[in-house]
Structures are given as structure tokens and as C-alpha cells.
N, C-alpha and C positions, 0 to 999 in steps of 0.2 A: 590471524583473530586481533579484531583489539576487542576486549573483555573493557564493561563498561560497572560506574558507582549508577544509584540512585540519582541520584544529583549530576551527576556525565551526561545521565538521560536527562535529564528533566530540561535542559538544559538546552534538549535537542525535539523540542519537542515545536515550541515556537516557528520549527525548518517544515518538520512533517504538516500540522495545519498548513505552511505556505502549499508545498508538493501535493498535499492532500485536493488543497481546494481549485488547483489546475490540474489534475491529475479528474477531479468533477468533471473539471465546466470542456475538457476532450472527449470522459466519458459520454458527457451528457452529447456533443455533437456527432460520436461516432453512432449512437443509438437514432438518432436523427438522419444521418448517409445507410446503414444499416436498413433503418424502414424503407423510406429512398430507392434501395439497389433492391429488394425484393419484389417492391409496385413494377420495378424495370425489368425483372428479370420475370416475371407475372403474366408480365405483358407483352415482352420479347417483340417491340415492336420500337427501339431503341436500340439497339447491342453499344453505340458509341456512347449514348447516354450513360448508361452502365458501366462501358472501361473506365470514363470519366467517374464515379461516386465509390467504385472500389475502391481505384488510386486513391482517391481522398479518403478514404476510409484507411487503408490503410497508412497512409502521411498520416493519420489522427494515434493507431495505433503505436506508430513510433515513438510517439512523443509521448504517449504514453510513458511506455516503455521508456522510453530517456531520465525522464519524470521518474520512474520507480527509480532507473537503475544511482540517481542524485541518492536517495535510502541507502544502498550500497552504499554506496561511497559515506558517506557516516558513516557507516561502520553497522547498520542493523540492517536486520531482518525482516522486510516489507511481506509479508504474509493475505492480505489481501484488501482490496483498496472497496470492496461492497459487504460485510464491513471493510474502514479504512484499517487496520492493524500489523502492529512492527510489534517487533521483537527484538530487543536487546542484547546483546552476550551478558553473563556477567558471573562472578561468583556467588555461593552460598552459603557456608557452614561446608567451604570444603568441599564442593561439589559444581559442575559448570552447570547455568541454569539462565532461562530466558528469563526477562524483566519485561513484562506484556504491556503493551496498551491501543487503546483504541482510542476511534478521534473522535474529542470532545473531555475523552479526561488528561485531564491541568498538572498530575502528579500521575507518579507511578505510583501501585501502592499491590498490586501482582506479581506473581514470576508464575512461573513452569518449568516442569522439566525438561531438556532438551530434547525428545520424545515424545512429549506429551503436547498437547492444542491449548486452545487457547478457553475448551471447554472445560482442559481440568487445573487452571490457574487454581494461586492460592493466596488467600493475604501474608504481603509479606512483616514477616517478623519485624515489635512497634520501633525497635530501632533503628532496622535500616529505613523507616518512612522517613 
């Protein structure tokens, strides 16, 4: 497992912003496909069209998964899409923690324990920011 310093994690933020921009676009398309598929399944009038919509929805889901894998490939841990959250394994005061990032953050200012989540985050000590 890769461990990040604050500056190393912050250097990845522009890549994360691009990844989540692509994920948001694919997610929006998937939501449209999902609504269309529901309508087709309720009508039950065109089973072939439902098969096509389902296939396209699966393709979009695979695309989202590929983009999320890029985060893992960077050494970070994706925690959510809506909201977009990413954790960076790190060390703080002799223990393993996660530096936490939320889409829109330009800097990393918070962390949480490895068994905690975003709701449990705490401010980084000033010397680590």
C-alpha cells in the first residue's frame, strides 16, 4: 500500500477532478438510461428495446468502474461518487490514517482513522497542512 504525504496527495487533486468530471458525465447518462429502461419495462411493449437499454446501461456502469479504478491505480481509495470522496493512506503521529478529500477541496485539511469515515474527520495539525 502506498502512503501519501499531504503534498503528494494534493498533487493528485487535479487528476481526481478530471476523473470525477468523467464519472459525473457517465452517471448522468446512466440515470437517463435507467429511467428509460424503467419505462420500457413498465410498458412491456418493446422487449428488444429494453435489452438494448440494459446493455447500454451496463456499458456505462463499466465505464464508471474503469474511471474509479484509476483512483485505485493512483494509490488512493475511492469512498463515494455523490458526494465524490477519496481517502489517501498516510501516517500521522505514528499511526496509519486516511487524509480525506472531497470534490471541490483544493487542499487537504482533514484526516480520519482507518476505521472511521468522512463524518469522523478531524483537522490536520497545522504543521501538516
